[in-house]
Legacy VTK file of the C-alpha trace (Angstrom):
# vtk DataFile Version 3.0
C-alpha trace
ASCII
DATASET POLYDATA
POINTS 211 float
-22.376 19.674 71.040
-25.588 18.266 70.568
-28.914 20.210 69.601
-30.486 18.839 72.875
-27.577 20.281 74.991
-27.760 23.624 73.148
-31.351 24.014 73.933
-30.898 22.950 77.440
-28.123 25.582 77.949
-30.256 28.204 76.509
-32.983 27.413 78.899
-30.733 27.651 81.763
-29.090 30.867 80.704
-32.641 32.470 80.337
-33.621 31.216 83.835
-30.613 32.545 85.216
-31.176 35.904 83.635
-34.819 35.625 84.850
-33.779 36.004 88.693
-35.440 39.296 89.521
-32.905 40.388 92.286
-34.389 43.951 92.408
-38.030 42.601 92.615
-37.207 39.803 95.290
-35.043 41.921 97.577
-37.238 44.835 97.438
-40.472 42.680 98.386
-38.808 40.317 100.897
-36.651 43.033 102.834
-38.728 46.339 102.083
-42.182 45.213 101.238
-41.857 47.244 98.004
-41.939 46.276 94.191
-39.426 48.768 92.929
-41.319 48.497 89.537
-43.939 50.517 91.110
-41.615 53.388 91.864
-38.999 55.457 90.062
-38.413 54.627 86.428
-40.419 51.469 87.072
-37.622 49.142 86.108
-36.508 46.115 88.066
-32.769 46.887 87.921
-30.064 48.204 89.975
-30.210 51.757 89.121
-33.872 52.086 89.992
-33.214 49.936 93.287
-30.469 52.623 94.255
-33.021 55.320 93.591
-35.864 53.781 95.344
-34.358 51.649 98.396
-30.814 53.191 98.478
-27.409 51.574 98.811
-28.192 48.543 101.188
-30.440 47.246 98.382
-28.785 48.782 95.468
-25.411 47.086 95.751
-26.676 43.447 96.267
-28.849 43.786 93.172
-25.994 45.163 91.184
-23.884 42.618 92.207
-26.292 39.703 91.381
-27.287 41.230 88.100
-23.714 41.329 86.875
-23.234 37.851 88.215
-26.285 36.528 86.380
-24.597 37.554 82.897
-21.077 36.432 83.795
-22.636 32.857 85.011
-24.722 32.269 81.918
-21.530 32.646 79.729
-19.688 30.279 81.738
-21.855 27.357 80.548
-19.738 26.668 77.604
-16.987 25.470 79.638
-19.025 22.400 80.391
-18.768 21.299 76.742
-16.158 19.969 74.784
-15.594 23.285 72.956
-12.233 24.863 73.095
-12.078 28.129 75.076
-11.546 31.052 72.997
-12.330 29.258 69.698
-14.841 31.070 67.421
-17.566 28.364 68.151
-16.838 28.902 71.872
-17.312 32.540 71.838
-20.482 32.277 69.686
-22.091 30.061 72.147
-20.973 32.353 74.884
-22.702 35.275 73.264
-25.867 33.256 72.338
-26.143 32.292 76.042
-25.355 35.820 77.107
-28.443 37.107 74.848
-30.517 34.396 76.396
-29.618 35.717 79.896
-30.202 39.340 78.937
-33.509 38.293 77.526
-34.412 36.687 80.842
-33.419 39.773 82.748
-35.370 42.166 80.415
-38.447 39.495 80.500
-38.017 37.446 83.387
-40.127 34.335 83.835
-40.057 34.861 87.663
-41.503 38.430 87.781
-44.496 38.484 85.204
-41.902 39.192 82.458
-41.412 42.713 83.445
-37.808 43.280 84.376
-35.021 45.936 83.735
-33.004 47.308 81.103
-30.129 44.881 81.428
-27.143 47.133 81.731
-25.736 45.255 84.744
-26.249 41.709 83.340
-24.803 42.945 80.004
-21.756 44.143 81.906
-21.343 40.517 83.219
-21.505 39.240 79.993
-18.762 41.335 78.313
-16.529 40.971 81.499
-16.615 37.384 80.884
-16.476 37.473 76.899
-13.841 40.320 76.641
-12.795 41.602 79.831
-10.313 44.191 78.772
-12.826 45.977 76.643
-15.190 45.623 79.335
-12.867 47.499 81.786
-12.290 50.262 79.482
-15.973 50.733 79.087
-16.436 50.679 82.838
-13.789 53.461 83.097
-15.565 55.428 80.477
-18.649 54.979 82.323
-17.194 56.268 85.739
-15.580 59.229 84.141
-18.874 60.413 82.572
-20.930 59.749 85.560
-18.806 61.481 87.984
-18.575 64.448 85.681
-22.161 64.783 84.692
-23.659 62.757 87.739
-26.039 61.081 85.136
-25.920 57.322 85.433
-27.859 56.835 82.113
-25.337 59.083 80.225
-22.553 57.179 81.468
-24.268 53.908 80.580
-24.974 55.021 77.038
-21.475 56.601 76.466
-19.982 53.089 77.818
-22.100 51.216 75.416
-21.103 53.346 72.445
-17.390 52.994 73.474
-17.440 49.203 73.751
-17.767 48.478 69.947
-14.957 51.086 69.202
-12.579 49.293 71.780
-13.493 45.847 70.507
-12.940 46.582 66.794
-10.493 49.501 66.652
-8.250 49.141 69.613
-8.311 45.063 70.172
-8.740 44.453 66.337
-11.166 41.359 67.237
-11.321 39.033 64.422
-14.372 36.984 65.520
-17.200 38.153 63.429
-20.020 37.376 66.179
-18.348 39.423 68.749
-17.972 42.313 66.540
-21.554 42.217 65.659
-22.579 41.785 69.275
-20.532 44.770 70.285
-22.390 47.011 67.747
-25.754 45.477 68.820
-24.949 46.322 72.565
-24.506 50.091 71.514
-27.951 50.023 69.750
-29.747 47.833 72.115
-28.679 50.350 74.874
-29.773 53.430 72.723
-33.076 51.823 72.323
-33.624 50.888 75.844
-32.565 54.413 77.139
-34.642 56.282 74.570
-36.671 57.951 77.394
-33.665 58.727 79.355
-32.066 60.472 76.291
-35.307 62.493 75.796
-35.084 63.607 79.447
-31.323 64.485 79.079
-32.058 66.595 76.127
-34.788 68.399 77.982
-32.627 68.457 81.155
-35.093 66.628 83.040
-33.101 63.493 84.118
-32.458 62.727 87.386
-28.960 63.235 88.607
-26.822 60.810 91.048
-29.645 58.204 91.284
-26.957 55.873 92.798
-26.884 57.814 95.883
-30.399 58.905 96.170
-32.861 57.478 98.736
-36.484 57.516 98.843
-37.737 59.919 101.429
-41.452 59.080 101.465
LINES 1 212
211 0 1 2 3 4 5 6 7 8 9 10 11 12 13 14 15 16 17 18 19 20 21 22 23 24 25 26 27 28 29 30 31 32 33 34 35 36 37 38 39 40 41 42 43 44 45 46 47 48 49 50 51 52 53 54 55 56 57 58 59 60 61 62 63 64 65 66 67 68 69 70 71 72 73 74 75 76 77 78 79 80 81 82 83 84 85 86 87 88 89 90 91 92 93 94 95 96 97 98 99 100 101 102 103 104 105 106 107 108 109 110 111 112 113 114 115 116 117 118 119 120 121 122 123 124 125 126 127 128 129 130 131 132 133 134 135 136 137 138 139 140 141 142 143 144 145 146 147 148 149 150 151 152 153 154 155 156 157 158 159 160 161 162 163 164 165 166 167 168 169 170 171 172 173 174 175 176 177 178 179 180 181 182 183 184 185 186 187 188 189 190 191 192 193 194 195 196 197 198 199 200 201 202 203 204 205 206 207 208 209 210
């Protein structure tokens, strides 16, 4: 794979990640910039919180699709699917898409935390570990009613599943799984503080703005 093609792939992945579904859907259909309400993030959770399910579900689906689509680009190259080089490129492009979601070119570089986009990435790269993490998220969320706690727990579970259960031998995937856990902890720092103080909002996925 030539260096020029790698650069083009990175740009495309970043642009895919930069599609600000929450911002566009909020502005076009509701006349609202979701970043001005709730948590201030342009992500699926805040869209559910601010605009409800009719807006939140499409945003969630699109944000997951962004991550999934970005890591499909290596299939257009001569690299062998499943090989170390193939997975390495998938992860690099996934990071580019994630960066695009967090710092979107099309929304003044103010996006979301990237959990849904990250889910799309890991579903494409390691679907079985991703499904286990989704299961963990659902269990924690249904018990606690905290989306943030479910996301954090699922992210911390992912490297354990990848490394211990599936015994992954690809170094980049092992490192990526651990970076995911750290990244989610960093991006959810305020949520963690609110959880400790018992000030975190419960059930944001089913809340709707009333004013």
